C-alpha positions as a printed Julia matrix, in Angstrom:
185×3 Matrix{Float64}:
 -12.11   10.63   -3.33
 -13.07   14.07   -4.01
 -10.92   15.78   -7.51
  -9.69   18.36   -5.14
  -8.05   16.04   -2.8
  -7.12   13.69   -6.09
  -5.24   16.49   -7.63
  -3.53   17.75   -4.49
  -2.41   14.05   -3.81
  -1.56   13.96   -7.67
   0.38   17.15   -7.47
   1.66   16.11   -4.47
   2.9    12.78   -6.43
   3.9    14.42   -9.51
   6.53   16.82   -7.76
   8.13   14.41   -5.48
   8.46   12.37   -8.8
  10.31   15.33  -10.46
  12.32   15.19   -6.72
  13.61   11.71   -7.35
  12.05   10.93   -4.11
  10.12    7.58   -3.46
   6.51    7.01   -3.0
   5.39    3.69   -0.94
   2.53    2.84   -1.61
   1.29    0.22    0.76
  -1.44   -3.07    0.87
  -3.34   -4.27    3.22
  -1.1    -7.01    4.92
   1.49   -4.24    5.04
  -0.68   -2.57    7.1
  -2.01   -5.11    8.72
   1.21   -6.67    9.66
   2.32   -2.29   11.14
  -0.63   -2.53   13.07
  -0.42   -5.97   15.11
   3.43   -5.97   15.49
   4.21   -1.84   16.34
   1.19   -0.97   17.93
   0.4     2.67   17.57
  -0.29    3.28   20.81
   3.0     1.39   22.34
   5.42    4.21   23.02
   8.6     1.95   21.63
   6.98    2.3    18.44
   5.69    6.23   18.25
   8.52    7.14   15.99
   7.74    4.52   13.0
   4.42    6.03   13.25
   5.58    9.59   13.26
   7.6     8.61   10.26
   4.77    7.21    8.51
   2.36   10.06    9.06
   4.9    12.57    8.28
   5.73   11.15    5.34
   1.72   10.94    4.37
   1.71   14.73    5.24
   4.77   14.76    2.45
   2.56   12.68   -0.04
   5.39    9.57   -0.48
   3.68    6.85    1.8
  -0.45    6.56    0.27
  -2.15    3.58   -0.63
  -4.9     2.9    -3.18
  -9.2     2.71   -2.89
  -9.08   -0.64   -3.55
  -7.18   -1.79    0.04
  -9.72    1.29    1.56
 -12.16   -0.73    0.72
 -10.44   -3.86    1.99
 -10.08   -2.41    5.19
 -13.66   -0.65    5.84
 -14.9    -4.82    4.73
 -12.76   -6.27    7.84
 -15.71   -7.38   10.04
 -13.43   -8.27   13.1
 -12.97   -6.77   16.41
 -10.11   -5.14   16.12
 -10.91   -0.99   14.49
  -7.22    0.62   14.66
  -7.32    0.51   10.78
 -10.03    1.44    9.6
  -9.96    4.64   12.19
  -6.52    5.15   11.46
  -6.98    5.15    7.42
 -10.34    7.08    8.04
  -8.53    9.88    9.69
  -5.92   10.02    7.57
  -8.24    9.5     3.99
  -7.53   12.66    2.54
  -3.87   12.96    2.18
  -3.38    8.67    2.29
  -5.79    7.35   -0.18
  -5.54    8.09   -3.69
  -8.25    6.6    -6.32
  -7.2     3.87   -8.56
  -6.7     6.04  -12.51
  -7.16    4.65  -15.99
  -3.45    4.62  -16.02
  -3.73    2.05  -12.84
  -6.43    0.24  -14.78
  -4.88   -0.2   -17.71
  -1.56   -1.46  -16.35
  -3.77   -3.81  -14.3
  -5.29   -5.57  -16.77
  -2.6    -7.46  -18.5
  -1.84   -8.58  -14.35
  -5.33   -9.29  -14.0
  -5.2   -12.03  -17.86
  -1.6   -13.22  -17.06
  -2.08  -14.46  -13.6
  -5.89  -15.53  -13.19
  -5.52  -19.53  -12.93
  -1.85  -18.94  -11.21
  -4.17  -18.39   -7.04
  -2.91  -14.67   -7.13
  -6.52  -13.89   -7.42
  -8.8   -14.59   -4.82
 -11.54  -17.07   -5.85
 -14.21  -16.32   -3.46
 -13.91  -12.82   -4.9
 -13.91  -13.53   -8.08
 -17.5   -15.95   -7.49
 -18.67  -13.04   -5.42
 -17.9   -10.68   -8.2
 -15.67   -8.9    -5.98
 -12.48   -6.58   -7.06
  -9.94   -6.82   -4.9
  -7.0    -4.61   -4.39
  -3.6    -6.69   -5.33
  -3.34   -6.17   -9.35
  -4.55   -3.01   -9.26
  -2.02   -1.82   -6.52
   0.36   -3.2    -8.49
  -0.87   -1.29  -11.68
  -0.53    1.64  -10.0
   2.91    1.24   -8.59
   3.61    0.51  -12.44
   1.91    3.21  -13.41
   3.37    5.92  -11.56
   6.9     4.38  -10.29
   6.04    3.9    -6.6
   7.4     1.67   -4.29
   5.04   -1.56   -2.87
   4.75   -2.68    0.28
   3.43   -5.98    0.99
   4.24   -8.44    3.55
   3.66  -11.54    1.56
   5.83  -14.64    0.9
   8.55  -13.98   -1.41
   8.99  -17.39   -2.05
   5.39  -18.02   -3.74
   4.43  -17.3    -7.44
   1.79  -16.39   -6.97
   1.5   -13.5    -3.73
   2.22   -9.7    -4.71
   6.49  -10.09   -4.1
   6.67  -12.12   -7.39
   3.45  -10.91   -9.12
   5.35   -7.23   -8.86
   8.6    -8.84   -9.88
   6.89   -9.98  -13.01
   6.01   -6.78  -14.15
   8.84   -4.7   -13.31
   7.7    -3.35   -9.33
   9.59   -2.98   -7.0
   8.0    -4.29   -3.95
   9.66   -4.68   -0.23
   8.37   -5.75    3.06
   7.93   -3.95    6.29
  11.67   -4.59    7.27
  13.09   -3.57    4.18
  10.98   -0.14    4.96
  11.91    0.09    8.2
  16.02   -0.19    7.15
  15.24    2.43    4.12
  13.9     4.84    6.36
  16.52    4.78    9.04
  14.17    3.75   11.53
  15.73    1.68   14.33
  15.09    0.51   18.31
  18.22    1.59   20.04
  19.05    1.36   23.78
  19.13    3.59   26.23
  22.9     3.84   27.6
């Protein structure tokens, strides 16, 4: 991310903190669930995507550069998320900063042998987003959105909780934002 854009996004986030607003940081799993269950081109779900895109404009719905890389590395047929992330990148993707890296190091050390870190990625020398997402949320007091099991100790929700980071899933997010479908009367 260019320094100018980073400064703008960081300034928006700092303004939001001072106003007491929640900043949501979404994981790859959350983005995939949104795309697969709430298709952007389905008029039934237009309000969800409009809400998210408004929140992006306000600086209170972001992801980190590691998640962007995971989306871009996807080799499958579905390319909606790649295009959507590219479209919103300037306002949506934040650079993982020094404070986030510092917060992620103890998480990586603690979770090294728990199965939290992807062994294949480690063997290939690739970084993965999860510890940095939690580190970013911890360093910047954000709420993490992830759609992983809440019952397994080596998944994002449990690791986030152990590190004092609030983690919710897409359903919780939709409820918090007051988004719901209503029947015609």
